[in-house]
C-alpha positions as CSV (number, residue, x, y, z in Angstrom):
1,M,316.4,-100.8,198.2
2,T,314.7,-104.0,197.0
3,G,312.3,-103.5,194.0
4,V,309.4,-105.7,192.9
5,D,306.4,-105.3,190.5
6,V,303.9,-106.2,193.3
7,L,304.0,-106.1,197.0
8,I,301.3,-108.0,198.8
9,V,300.4,-107.2,202.4
10,G,298.9,-110.3,204.0
11,A,299.7,-114.0,203.6
12,G,296.3,-115.5,204.2
13,V,294.6,-117.5,201.5
14,T,293.7,-114.3,199.7
15,G,297.2,-112.9,199.6
16,L,298.8,-116.2,198.8
17,A,296.4,-117.0,196.0
18,S,297.0,-113.5,194.6
19,A,300.7,-114.1,194.8
20,L,300.4,-117.4,193.0
21,H,298.4,-115.9,190.1
22,L,300.7,-112.9,189.8
23,A,303.9,-114.9,189.9
24,R,302.6,-117.3,187.3
25,D,301.7,-114.3,185.2
26,G,305.3,-113.3,185.2
27,R,305.3,-110.6,187.8
28,S,307.9,-110.2,190.5
29,V,306.1,-110.6,193.8
30,C,306.9,-110.1,197.5
31,V,304.5,-111.1,200.3
32,L,304.7,-109.5,203.7
33,D,302.9,-110.9,206.7
34,A,302.9,-109.9,210.4
35,H,302.9,-113.5,211.6
36,P,305.7,-116.0,211.6
37,R,303.8,-118.4,209.3
38,P,301.2,-117.8,206.6
39,G,297.5,-118.1,207.3
40,M,297.7,-117.5,211.1
41,Q,295.2,-114.7,211.3
42,T,291.9,-115.9,209.8
43,S,292.5,-118.5,207.1
44,T,293.0,-121.4,209.5
45,H,290.4,-120.2,212.0
46,N,287.2,-121.2,210.3
47,S,284.9,-124.1,209.5
48,G,287.0,-125.2,206.4
49,V,283.8,-125.5,204.3
50,I,284.0,-125.3,200.5
51,H,280.8,-123.4,199.9
52,A,278.6,-124.1,196.9
53,G,277.2,-120.6,196.4
54,L,273.8,-120.8,198.1
55,Y,273.4,-117.6,200.0
56,Y,274.7,-114.6,198.1
57,P,272.8,-111.8,196.3
58,A,272.6,-112.2,192.5
59,G,275.3,-110.2,190.7
60,S,277.5,-109.8,193.8
61,L,281.2,-110.6,193.8
62,K,280.5,-113.1,196.6
63,A,278.1,-115.0,194.3
64,R,280.3,-115.0,191.3
65,L,283.6,-115.6,192.9
66,C,282.2,-118.3,195.2
67,L,281.1,-120.5,192.2
68,E,284.3,-119.9,190.3
69,G,286.4,-120.3,193.4
70,R,284.7,-123.5,194.4
71,D,285.5,-125.2,191.1
72,R,289.1,-123.9,191.1
73,L,289.6,-125.0,194.7
74,Y,288.4,-128.5,194.1
75,A,290.7,-128.8,191.1
76,F,293.7,-127.3,193.0
77,C,293.2,-129.6,196.0
78,E,293.0,-132.6,193.7
79,T,296.1,-131.6,191.8
80,H,298.2,-130.9,194.8
81,G,297.0,-133.5,197.3
82,V,295.3,-131.1,199.7
83,P,293.0,-133.1,202.0
84,H,289.4,-132.4,201.0
85,R,286.0,-134.1,200.2
86,R,283.0,-133.1,198.2
87,T,280.6,-134.1,200.9
88,G,277.4,-132.2,200.1
89,K,275.5,-130.5,202.9
90,L,272.1,-130.3,204.5
91,V,270.4,-127.1,205.5
92,V,267.8,-128.2,208.1
93,I,264.8,-126.4,209.6
94,D,263.3,-127.2,213.0
95,D,260.2,-125.1,212.4
96,Q,257.9,-126.0,209.6
97,T,256.6,-122.4,209.4
98,R,260.0,-121.4,208.0
99,E,259.8,-123.7,205.0
100,H,259.4,-120.7,202.7
101,E,262.9,-119.5,203.8
102,L,264.5,-122.8,202.8
103,V,262.7,-122.6,199.4
104,A,263.9,-119.0,198.9
105,I,267.5,-120.1,199.5
106,A,267.2,-122.9,197.0
107,E,265.7,-120.5,194.4
108,R,268.5,-118.0,195.0
109,A,271.2,-120.7,194.7
110,R,269.8,-121.9,191.4
111,G,269.6,-118.3,190.2
112,N,273.4,-118.1,190.9
113,G,274.1,-121.3,189.1
114,A,274.5,-123.6,192.2
115,R,272.7,-126.9,192.5
116,A,270.1,-127.1,195.3
117,D,267.3,-129.5,196.0
118,I,264.5,-129.8,198.6
119,L,264.5,-133.2,200.3
120,G,261.9,-135.0,202.4
121,K,262.3,-137.1,205.6
122,T,263.3,-140.4,203.9
123,D,266.0,-138.8,201.7
124,I,267.4,-136.9,204.7
125,A,267.6,-140.0,206.8
126,A,269.4,-141.8,204.0
127,L,272.1,-139.1,203.9
128,E,272.4,-138.4,207.7
129,P,270.5,-140.9,209.9
130,S,271.1,-138.7,213.0
131,V,269.1,-135.8,211.5
132,D,265.4,-136.0,212.4
133,A,263.8,-133.4,210.0
134,A,260.8,-133.4,207.7
135,I,262.4,-131.2,205.1
136,A,265.9,-129.9,204.3
137,L,267.9,-128.3,201.5
138,W,270.5,-130.5,199.8
139,S,273.6,-128.9,198.4
140,P,275.6,-131.6,196.5
141,D,278.6,-129.4,195.7
142,T,279.5,-128.3,199.2
143,G,282.6,-129.8,200.6
144,I,285.3,-129.6,203.3
145,V,289.0,-128.8,203.1
146,D,292.0,-128.9,205.5
147,A,292.6,-125.1,205.7
148,S,296.1,-125.5,207.2
149,S,297.2,-127.8,204.4
150,L,295.6,-125.4,201.8
151,V,297.6,-122.5,203.2
152,R,300.9,-124.4,203.2
153,T,300.3,-125.6,199.6
154,L,299.4,-122.2,198.3
155,A,302.5,-120.7,199.9
156,A,304.7,-123.5,198.5
157,Q,303.2,-123.1,195.0
158,A,303.6,-119.3,195.1
159,E,307.2,-119.6,196.2
160,Q,307.8,-122.2,193.5
161,A,306.4,-119.8,190.9
162,G,308.9,-117.1,192.1
163,A,307.1,-115.2,194.9
164,A,309.2,-114.2,197.9
165,M,307.8,-114.5,201.4
166,L,308.7,-112.2,204.3
167,P,307.2,-113.5,207.5
168,S,307.0,-111.5,210.8
169,T,307.2,-108.3,208.7
170,S,304.8,-105.4,208.5
171,P,304.7,-102.1,206.6
172,Q,305.7,-99.4,209.1
173,E,305.7,-96.4,206.7
174,V,304.7,-96.1,203.1
175,E,305.9,-93.3,200.8
176,L,304.4,-92.5,197.4
177,T,306.9,-92.4,194.6
178,S,306.7,-91.5,190.9
179,N,306.4,-95.2,190.1
180,G,304.4,-96.6,193.0
181,F,305.3,-97.0,196.6
182,A,308.4,-97.3,198.9
183,V,307.4,-99.5,201.8
184,H,309.5,-99.3,205.0
185,T,309.3,-102.4,207.2
186,G,311.8,-101.3,209.9
187,R,314.4,-103.6,208.5
188,E,314.4,-102.8,204.8
189,T,312.7,-100.7,202.2
190,I,310.8,-102.3,199.3
191,A,309.9,-100.4,196.2
192,A,306.7,-101.7,194.5
193,Q,304.9,-100.5,191.4
194,V,301.6,-101.9,192.8
195,L,300.6,-102.7,196.4
196,V,297.9,-105.3,197.0
197,N,296.1,-104.9,200.3
198,A,295.2,-108.4,201.5
199,A,295.7,-107.6,205.2
200,G,292.5,-109.1,206.5
201,L,291.4,-107.6,209.8
202,F,293.9,-104.8,209.3
203,A,293.2,-103.9,205.7
204,D,291.7,-100.5,206.8
205,D,295.0,-99.7,208.6
206,V,297.0,-100.5,205.5
207,S,294.7,-98.4,203.3
208,R,295.3,-95.4,205.6
209,L,299.0,-96.0,205.7
210,C,299.1,-95.9,201.9
211,G,297.0,-92.7,201.6
212,G,294.1,-94.7,200.3
213,E,290.4,-94.4,200.8
214,P,288.9,-94.7,204.3
215,F,286.9,-97.7,205.2
216,R,286.4,-99.7,208.4
217,I,287.0,-103.4,209.0
218,W,284.7,-104.7,211.7
219,A,285.9,-107.6,213.9
220,C,283.2,-110.3,214.2
221,R,284.3,-113.2,216.5
222,G,283.2,-116.8,216.0
223,D,283.6,-119.4,218.7
224,Y,283.5,-123.2,218.2
225,A,282.9,-126.3,220.2
226,V,284.0,-129.8,219.1
227,L,282.4,-133.2,219.4
228,T,284.1,-136.1,221.0
229,R,285.5,-138.7,218.5
230,R,282.7,-141.1,219.5
231,A,280.0,-138.5,218.7
232,A,281.9,-137.2,215.6
233,A,281.8,-140.7,214.0
234,R,278.1,-140.2,213.4
235,F,278.5,-137.4,210.8
236,T,279.8,-137.4,207.3
237,R,278.8,-134.0,205.9
238,P,278.1,-130.4,207.1
239,I,274.6,-129.9,208.6
240,Y,273.4,-126.3,208.8
241,P,270.5,-124.4,210.2
242,L,268.9,-121.5,208.3
243,P,271.3,-118.4,208.2
244,E,271.1,-115.9,211.1
245,P,268.5,-113.2,210.5
246,S,271.1,-110.6,211.3
247,G,273.2,-111.6,208.2
248,H,276.2,-111.9,210.4
249,G,276.7,-115.6,209.9
250,L,275.3,-118.9,208.7
251,G,274.4,-120.1,212.1
252,V,276.0,-122.7,214.4
253,H,276.5,-125.7,212.2
254,I,277.9,-129.2,212.5
255,T,281.0,-129.7,210.3
256,P,283.2,-132.7,209.9
257,T,286.9,-132.0,209.0
258,P,289.1,-134.1,206.7
259,G,291.1,-135.1,209.8
260,G,288.1,-136.7,211.5
261,D,287.0,-134.0,214.0
262,V,283.6,-132.4,214.0
263,T,283.1,-128.7,215.0
264,L,280.0,-126.9,216.2
265,G,279.9,-123.3,215.3
266,P,280.8,-120.6,214.7
267,T,278.9,-118.1,216.7
268,S,279.0,-114.5,215.5
269,R,279.6,-111.5,217.8
270,Y,281.0,-108.1,216.9
271,Q,283.7,-106.9,219.2
272,D,286.1,-103.9,219.3
273,S,289.3,-106.0,219.6
274,K,290.8,-107.7,216.5
275,T,293.0,-109.9,218.7
276,D,290.8,-111.2,221.5
277,Y,289.9,-114.8,220.9
278,E,289.1,-115.8,224.5
279,S,286.9,-113.5,226.5
280,D,283.2,-114.1,227.1
281,R,283.1,-117.4,225.3
282,P,279.7,-119.1,225.0
283,T,279.0,-122.0,227.3
284,L,279.1,-125.5,226.1
285,D,275.3,-125.7,226.8
286,F,274.8,-122.9,224.3
287,F,276.5,-125.0,221.6
288,L,274.6,-128.1,222.7
289,D,271.3,-126.3,222.5
290,A,272.1,-125.0,219.0
291,A,273.3,-128.5,217.8
292,R,270.2,-130.2,219.2
293,R,268.0,-128.2,216.9
294,L,269.8,-130.1,214.1
295,V,270.4,-133.4,215.9
296,P,268.3,-133.8,219.0
297,T,270.1,-136.9,220.3
298,L,273.4,-135.2,221.1
299,S,274.2,-135.1,224.8
300,R,276.3,-132.8,227.1
301,D,279.0,-135.5,227.3
302,D,279.5,-135.2,223.5
303,V,280.7,-131.6,223.5
304,R,284.1,-130.0,224.3
305,E,285.4,-126.5,224.0
306,G,286.9,-125.6,220.6
307,P,288.9,-122.8,218.9
308,S,287.9,-119.3,217.9
309,G,288.3,-117.1,214.9
310,I,287.7,-113.5,214.0
311,R,286.1,-112.5,210.6
312,A,286.8,-109.2,208.8
313,K,283.5,-107.6,208.0
314,L,282.9,-104.5,205.9
315,H,279.5,-103.9,207.4
316,P,278.6,-102.8,210.9
317,P,276.4,-104.8,213.2
318,H,273.1,-103.0,212.1
319,E,273.6,-103.9,208.5
320,H,273.1,-107.3,206.9
321,F,275.5,-107.6,203.9
322,A,278.6,-106.2,202.4
323,D,280.3,-107.5,199.3
324,F,284.0,-108.3,198.9
325,L,286.1,-105.2,198.2
326,V,288.3,-106.3,195.3
327,R,289.2,-103.3,193.1
328,P,291.7,-100.4,192.8
329,D,291.6,-97.7,195.5
330,T,289.7,-94.6,194.5
331,Q,292.5,-92.3,195.7
332,Q,295.6,-94.3,195.0
333,P,295.2,-96.2,191.6
334,R,298.3,-98.3,192.3
335,L,296.8,-99.6,195.5
336,V,294.6,-102.7,194.9
337,H,292.3,-103.8,197.7
338,A,291.3,-107.4,198.4
339,A,289.6,-106.6,201.6
340,G,286.5,-107.5,203.6
341,I,287.1,-111.2,202.6
342,D,284.8,-112.9,205.1
343,S,282.7,-116.0,204.1
344,P,283.0,-117.4,201.4
345,G,286.5,-116.1,201.2
346,L,288.3,-119.4,201.7
347,T,286.2,-121.0,198.9
348,S,286.7,-117.9,196.7
349,C,290.5,-117.4,197.2
350,L,291.7,-118.7,193.9
351,A,289.0,-116.7,192.0
352,I,289.9,-113.6,194.0
353,G,293.6,-114.2,193.2
354,R,292.8,-114.4,189.5
355,L,290.8,-111.2,189.7
356,V,293.5,-109.4,191.6
357,S,296.1,-110.5,189.0
358,G,294.0,-109.1,186.2
359,I,293.5,-105.7,188.0
360,V,297.2,-105.5,188.7
361,G,298.1,-106.3,185.1
362,E,296.1,-103.2,184.0
363,R,298.3,-101.0,186.2
364,L,301.7,-102.3,185.2
């Protein structure tokens, strides 16, 4: 039987960042992931935005960890050559009666410690000539990152620090022991003093398997379209609408990538399946209509079908907000959850990893 201080289930950015912090803190770490490569579930199926911290309730983990994670992520990308840019972003309204909502976002952002300014038509046009709006919010600290490169670099750095990676491996059975857990994978058994549940869409299943507290992960699907390269060349930074009133997403936005593409999306739709990325996709006209509310001059010939992703939500469709779940389990104190990591999870990953390492340290 192999023995480690910490077993992490899930090799998305949350699990990898946790592994990196734990290994650098001197813990022996093993990371299991059901997929053949890290980050295949959710971490590479998103907009790749480095969020500045505009939207989240004061005092929430999302607010605190987004700001800390943003700064850590910019520094990490700079140090390790991960493609990224601090582009800034515009949040645009197409209805002047909603100006008060834009002002409220700016006030919340400043209360959280994020920079946010309200711009008029001339300043907007100077930043993004394609945007025809009388007023917008300007977030100078928003950026973009190549999520696939980030995943690869986090995995490489974690391994360099001593963490072991076991791809295509899942916990099949978990036994409680006097000193933690014995995790059976079907090929081997791994003894761990602490288990970190960073299993994304399947974190609720892992909690049940470990005898932990019950909670539900809700699958929220987001679909994308992409712009042609000709149309994409017009944009240099993310352009967002106001967030969806449901609280399920930030609205269909226009987002450049470090590689030169521009995505439109994501949509947000709850579904029962955690693995269905294709059924009932929105039409390209849907994406075009949404994008034209931000940039009216886009045409049908500018839009192509794009990828999809599924977010792990801790709140059901009728609720508006749930915070990250990053804490010890209430029933199994050697089980530490890093669950419900939807947006701004990519931005927050290194701050979440630091927090997880500190919680684990209290249990070893």
